[in-house]
C-alpha positions in Angstrom: 36.2 18.4 -50.3 35.6 14.9 -49.2 37.9 13.5 -46.4 38.2 9.7 -46.2 37.3 8.8 -42.6 37.4 5.0 -43.1 40.8 4.6 -41.5 39.7 6.2 -38.3 36.5 4.1 -38.2 38.6 0.9 -38.4 40.5 1.9 -35.3 39.2 0.0 -32.4 39.8 2.9 -30.0 37.5 5.2 -32.1 34.1 5.1 -30.3 31.9 8.0 -31.3 30.1 8.0 -27.9 33.4 8.8 -26.2 34.4 11.6 -28.7 31.2 13.5 -28.8 28.6 13.5 -26.1 26.5 15.5 -23.7 26.3 16.5 -20.1 23.1 14.5 -19.8 25.1 11.3 -20.6 28.6 12.0 -19.2 27.9 14.6 -16.4 29.4 18.1 -15.8 32.7 17.2 -17.4 31.4 15.9 -20.7 33.2 18.6 -22.7 36.5 17.9 -21.1 36.1 14.1 -21.3 35.2 14.1 -25.0 37.9 16.6 -25.9 40.5 14.6 -24.1 39.3 11.4 -25.8 39.5 13.2 -29.2 43.0 14.5 -28.4 44.1 11.0 -27.6 42.8 9.8 -31.0 44.6 12.7 -32.7 47.9 11.7 -30.9 47.8 8.2 -32.4 49.2 7.8 -35.9 47.4 10.4 -37.9 44.7 8.8 -40.1 42.7 11.9 -40.9 43.7 15.3 -42.1 47.0 14.0 -43.4 47.6 16.6 -46.1 47.9 20.4 -45.9 45.0 20.6 -48.4 42.8 18.6 -46.1 43.8 20.6 -43.0 43.2 23.9 -44.8 39.8 22.7 -46.1 38.7 21.7 -42.6 39.9 25.0 -41.2 37.8 26.8 -43.9 34.9 24.6 -42.9 35.3 25.5 -39.3 35.6 29.2 -40.0 32.4 29.0 -42.0 30.6 27.5 -39.1 31.0 30.8 -37.2 32.0 29.0 -34.0 35.5 30.4 -33.8 37.3 33.6 -34.8 40.3 33.7 -37.2 42.5 34.5 -34.2 41.3 31.4 -32.3 41.7 29.1 -35.3 45.3 30.3 -36.0 46.3 29.3 -32.5 45.3 25.7 -32.9 48.0 23.0 -33.2 47.7 20.3 -35.8 46.8 17.9 -33.1 44.0 20.2 -31.9 42.7 20.6 -35.4 42.6 16.8 -35.9 40.9 16.4 -32.6 38.2 18.8 -33.5 37.7 17.0 -36.8 37.4 13.7 -35.0 34.8 15.2 -32.6 32.9 16.6 -35.6 32.9 13.2 -37.3 31.8 11.4 -34.1 29.0 13.9 -33.6 27.7 13.4 -37.2 27.9 9.6 -36.9 26.0 9.7 -33.6 23.4 12.1 -35.0 22.9 10.1 -38.2 23.1 6.5 -36.9 22.9 6.5 -33.1 25.2 4.7 -30.7 24.4 1.1 -31.3 26.4 0.8 -34.6 27.3 -2.3 -36.5 31.0 -2.7 -37.0 31.4 -1.0 -40.3 29.5 1.7 -42.2 28.4 -0.6 -45.0 26.0 -2.2 -42.5 24.6 1.2 -41.4 21.1 2.2 -42.6 22.0 4.5 -45.5 18.5 4.6 -46.8 17.2 6.0 -43.6 20.1 8.4 -43.4 19.3 9.7 -46.8 15.7 10.3 -45.9 16.7 12.0 -42.7 19.2 14.2 -44.6 16.6 15.2 -47.2 14.2 16.0 -44.4 16.8 18.2 -42.6 17.0 15.9 -39.5 20.7 15.2 -39.8 23.6 17.2 -41.1 24.2 15.1 -44.3 28.0 15.3 -44.4 28.6 11.5 -44.4 28.9 9.7 -47.7 29.4 5.9 -48.1 30.8 4.8 -51.4 29.5 1.2 -51.7 31.8 0.4 -54.7 34.9 1.1 -52.6 33.6 0.4 -49.1 35.0 3.8 -48.0 33.2 6.4 -45.9 33.8 10.1 -46.5 33.1 13.4 -44.6 32.0 16.2 -46.9 33.4 19.6 -45.9 31.5 21.5 -48.5 28.1 21.4 -46.8 
């Protein structure tokens, strides 16, 4: 399933660096800082995972990652689920395009991203549909 992430990208408060980062950049509290920032994004008007189908698809994706047990996943609130999705999107954006991003994904270097995806250097979950100007996150990969 592809989730349209364009609305969250247009939100001025969405800064991938602040949603997903490392201890090397943010210090010992990097995990707490990025999680709290992602939770704050998830508290704003929901722009991602807005249907039960999308939420369930993401939870299946997360389960398939092997990072969490069924019991852990079942305890998450909708806000926590959305926050994790936001973190995952932010991480993939940073991995694929770095931190010095032009304002909108149409200006990102999609040719380089494709090459990096094919070479296995990036996760290859982001898809820009040039005809609609929309960016999607693919949960099936």
